[in-house]
C-alpha positions as a Markdown table, in Angstrom:
| # | Residue | x | y | z |
|---|---|---|---|---|
| 1 | Met | 80.3 | 49.0 | 7.8 |
| 2 | Thr | 79.6 | 45.3 | 7.7 |
| 3 | Arg | 81.5 | 44.9 | 4.5 |
| 4 | Thr | 84.5 | 46.7 | 6.0 |
| 5 | Ile | 84.5 | 44.4 | 9.1 |
| 6 | Leu | 84.1 | 41.3 | 6.9 |
| 7 | Ala | 86.9 | 42.4 | 4.6 |
| 8 | Thr | 89.1 | 43.0 | 7.6 |
| 9 | Leu | 88.4 | 39.6 | 9.1 |
| 10 | Leu | 89.0 | 37.8 | 5.8 |
| 11 | Ala | 92.3 | 39.7 | 5.4 |
| 12 | Leu | 93.4 | 38.7 | 8.9 |
| 13 | Ala | 92.4 | 35.1 | 8.3 |
| 14 | Ala | 94.3 | 34.9 | 5.0 |
| 15 | Ser | 97.5 | 36.4 | 6.3 |
| 16 | Thr | 100.4 | 34.2 | 7.3 |
| 17 | Arg | 100.9 | 34.2 | 11.0 |
| 18 | Ala | 104.3 | 34.3 | 12.8 |
| 19 | Ala | 105.1 | 33.2 | 16.3 |
| 20 | Asp | 108.0 | 34.9 | 18.1 |
| 21 | Ile | 109.6 | 32.6 | 20.6 |
| 22 | His | 112.9 | 31.7 | 22.3 |
| 23 | Trp | 115.0 | 28.7 | 21.2 |
| 24 | Ser | 114.3 | 27.1 | 24.6 |
| 25 | Glu | 110.5 | 27.2 | 24.0 |
| 26 | Leu | 110.7 | 25.3 | 20.7 |
| 27 | Pro | 109.9 | 21.9 | 22.3 |
| 28 | Lys | 106.8 | 23.3 | 24.0 |
| 29 | Val | 105.5 | 24.9 | 20.8 |
| 30 | Leu | 106.6 | 22.3 | 18.2 |
| 31 | Lys | 106.2 | 19.0 | 20.2 |
| 32 | Gly | 104.8 | 16.3 | 17.8 |
| 33 | Arg | 104.1 | 18.8 | 15.0 |
| 34 | Ser | 105.1 | 18.6 | 11.4 |
| 35 | Ile | 107.5 | 21.4 | 10.4 |
| 36 | Ile | 109.5 | 22.5 | 7.4 |
| 37 | Val | 113.0 | 23.8 | 8.2 |
| 38 | Thr | 114.7 | 25.9 | 5.5 |
| 39 | Thr | 118.5 | 26.5 | 5.8 |
| 40 | Lys | 120.5 | 29.5 | 4.7 |
| 41 | Gln | 121.8 | 27.4 | 1.8 |
| 42 | Gly | 118.2 | 27.0 | 0.5 |
| 43 | Asp | 117.7 | 23.4 | 1.5 |
| 44 | Ser | 114.2 | 22.4 | 2.9 |
| 45 | Tyr | 113.8 | 19.6 | 5.4 |
| 46 | Pro | 110.2 | 18.6 | 6.1 |
| 47 | Gly | 109.6 | 16.3 | 9.1 |
| 48 | Gln | 108.2 | 15.7 | 12.5 |
| 49 | Phe | 109.8 | 17.8 | 15.3 |
| 50 | Val | 111.8 | 15.5 | 17.7 |
| 51 | Ser | 113.9 | 17.8 | 19.9 |
| 52 | Ser | 116.0 | 20.9 | 20.1 |
| 53 | Val | 119.4 | 21.0 | 21.8 |
| 54 | Pro | 121.3 | 24.2 | 22.3 |
| 55 | Asp | 123.2 | 23.9 | 19.0 |
| 56 | Ser | 120.8 | 22.1 | 16.7 |
| 57 | Leu | 117.3 | 21.0 | 15.8 |
| 58 | Val | 116.3 | 17.3 | 15.3 |
| 59 | Leu | 113.6 | 16.3 | 12.8 |
| 60 | Lys | 112.4 | 12.8 | 11.9 |
| 61 | Asp | 111.2 | 12.1 | 8.4 |
| 62 | Ala | 112.3 | 8.7 | 7.1 |
| 63 | Val | 115.5 | 9.1 | 9.2 |
| 64 | Glu | 116.5 | 11.5 | 11.9 |
| 65 | Ile | 118.0 | 14.8 | 10.6 |
| 66 | Lys | 120.1 | 17.0 | 12.8 |
| 67 | Ile | 120.2 | 20.6 | 11.5 |
| 68 | Pro | 122.7 | 23.1 | 13.1 |
| 69 | Arg | 121.1 | 26.1 | 14.7 |
| 70 | Asp | 123.3 | 28.5 | 12.8 |
| 71 | Ala | 122.3 | 27.0 | 9.5 |
| 72 | Ile | 118.5 | 27.6 | 10.1 |
| 73 | Lys | 116.9 | 30.4 | 8.1 |
| 74 | Thr | 113.2 | 29.7 | 8.7 |
| 75 | Ile | 111.0 | 27.2 | 10.6 |
| 76 | Tyr | 107.4 | 26.7 | 9.4 |
| 77 | Arg | 105.0 | 24.9 | 11.6 |
| 78 | Lys | 102.3 | 23.1 | 9.6 |
| 79 | Gly | 98.7 | 23.5 | 10.7 |
| 80 | Arg | 95.6 | 22.0 | 9.3 |
| 81 | Asp | 95.3 | 21.2 | 5.6 |
| 82 | Gly | 93.8 | 24.3 | 4.1 |
| 83 | Arg | 92.0 | 22.3 | 1.4 |
| 84 | Phe | 90.1 | 20.0 | 3.8 |
| 85 | Ser | 86.5 | 20.7 | 4.5 |
| 86 | His | 83.5 | 18.6 | 5.6 |
| 87 | Leu | 81.3 | 20.6 | 3.3 |
| 88 | Lys | 83.6 | 19.8 | 0.4 |
| 89 | Asn | 83.5 | 16.1 | 1.2 |
| 90 | Leu | 79.7 | 16.2 | 1.4 |
| 91 | Gly | 79.6 | 17.8 | -2.0 |
| 92 | Ala | 81.7 | 15.0 | -3.5 |
| 93 | Ile | 79.3 | 12.4 | -2.0 |
| 94 | Val | 76.2 | 14.2 | -3.4 |
| 95 | Phe | 77.9 | 14.5 | -6.8 |
| 96 | Met | 78.5 | 10.7 | -6.8 |
| 97 | Ala | 74.8 | 10.1 | -6.0 |
| 98 | Tyr | 74.0 | 11.9 | -9.2 |
| 99 | Phe | 76.9 | 10.7 | -11.3 |
| 100 | Ile | 77.3 | 6.9 | -10.6 |
| 101 | Pro | 73.9 | 5.7 | -11.9 |
| 102 | Phe | 74.5 | 7.2 | -15.3 |
| 103 | Thr | 78.1 | 6.2 | -15.7 |
| 104 | Gly | 78.4 | 2.9 | -13.9 |
| 105 | Ile | 81.1 | 1.9 | -11.4 |
| 106 | Asp | 84.4 | 0.4 | -12.5 |
| 107 | Gly | 83.5 | -0.1 | -16.1 |
| 108 | Glu | 80.0 | -1.6 | -15.4 |
| 109 | Ser | 77.2 | -0.6 | -17.6 |
| 110 | Pro | 75.1 | 2.4 | -16.4 |
| 111 | Arg | 72.1 | 1.6 | -14.3 |
| 112 | Pro | 69.6 | 4.5 | -14.6 |
| 113 | Leu | 67.0 | 2.8 | -12.5 |
| 114 | Ile | 69.3 | 3.1 | -9.5 |
| 115 | Ala | 69.0 | 6.8 | -10.0 |
| 116 | Leu | 65.4 | 6.5 | -8.7 |
| 117 | Leu | 67.0 | 5.8 | -5.3 |
| 118 | Thr | 70.4 | 7.5 | -5.3 |
| 119 | Ile | 69.2 | 11.0 | -6.5 |
| 120 | Pro | 66.5 | 11.5 | -3.8 |
| 121 | Val | 68.8 | 10.0 | -1.1 |
| 122 | Gly | 71.7 | 12.2 | -2.2 |
| 123 | Thr | 69.5 | 15.3 | -2.3 |
| 124 | Val | 68.0 | 14.7 | 1.1 |
| 125 | Gly | 71.4 | 13.7 | 2.5 |
| 126 | Gly | 73.0 | 16.9 | 1.1 |
| 127 | Ala | 70.1 | 19.1 | 2.4 |
| 128 | Ile | 70.4 | 17.7 | 5.9 |
| 129 | Gly | 74.2 | 17.3 | 5.9 |
| 130 | Ala | 75.1 | 20.7 | 4.5 |
| 131 | Pro | 74.2 | 22.7 | 7.7 |
| 132 | Ile | 75.9 | 20.1 | 9.9 |
| 133 | Ala | 79.0 | 20.0 | 7.8 |
| 134 | Phe | 79.1 | 23.8 | 7.8 |
| 135 | Val | 78.9 | 24.0 | 11.6 |
| 136 | Arg | 81.6 | 21.3 | 11.9 |
| 137 | Asp | 83.8 | 23.3 | 9.6 |
| 138 | Leu | 83.3 | 26.4 | 11.6 |
| 139 | Phe | 84.4 | 24.8 | 14.9 |
| 140 | Glu | 87.0 | 22.2 | 13.7 |
| 141 | Leu | 88.8 | 24.3 | 11.2 |
| 142 | Thr | 89.8 | 27.0 | 13.7 |
| 143 | Glu | 93.4 | 25.9 | 13.8 |
| 144 | Pro | 95.5 | 28.1 | 11.5 |
| 145 | Pro | 96.8 | 26.7 | 8.3 |
| 146 | Gly | 100.4 | 27.2 | 9.5 |
| 147 | Glu | 102.8 | 29.8 | 10.7 |
| 148 | Phe | 106.4 | 30.8 | 10.6 |
| 149 | Ile | 108.4 | 30.5 | 13.8 |
| 150 | Thr | 110.8 | 33.4 | 14.5 |
| 151 | Val | 113.4 | 32.5 | 17.1 |
| 152 | Arg | 114.4 | 35.3 | 19.4 |
| 153 | Pro | 117.9 | 35.5 | 21.0 |
| 154 | Glu | 117.8 | 34.1 | 24.6 |
| 155 | Gly | 118.6 | 37.5 | 26.2 |
| 156 | Val | 115.6 | 39.3 | 24.5 |
| 157 | Ile | 112.2 | 39.2 | 26.2 |
């Protein structure tokens, strides 16, 4: 029973979400967000959402890009970076505590005596930091990785 529930939750979390909204609601949903617009010709335009007017969508990357509404195939709203994690960063720091004393930094000679300090500090820091990083990941990474925006015609509710 528990495995079934866990598998269902994981499948739901891994699935790509889609928001179904009207064109007039785009500014409210996309304000200040990074998006990727794909046109019917297959061109992709990544950028920051600026505005939507009745006949086009305006993005800003290095320059402002105006994409006609009729040319838009998909709109993808970026979410959090799926690869970021506090626990992953902590693991890199603990690894460095073990690694640096025996390899040196920036071409310096190895200093194994520093390991007498860095290995215990890295181990204790990892043991204390891992539960904290795990809880932070649970609460801070609740934003979805991203979702496709489906634009409904204005007359449809």
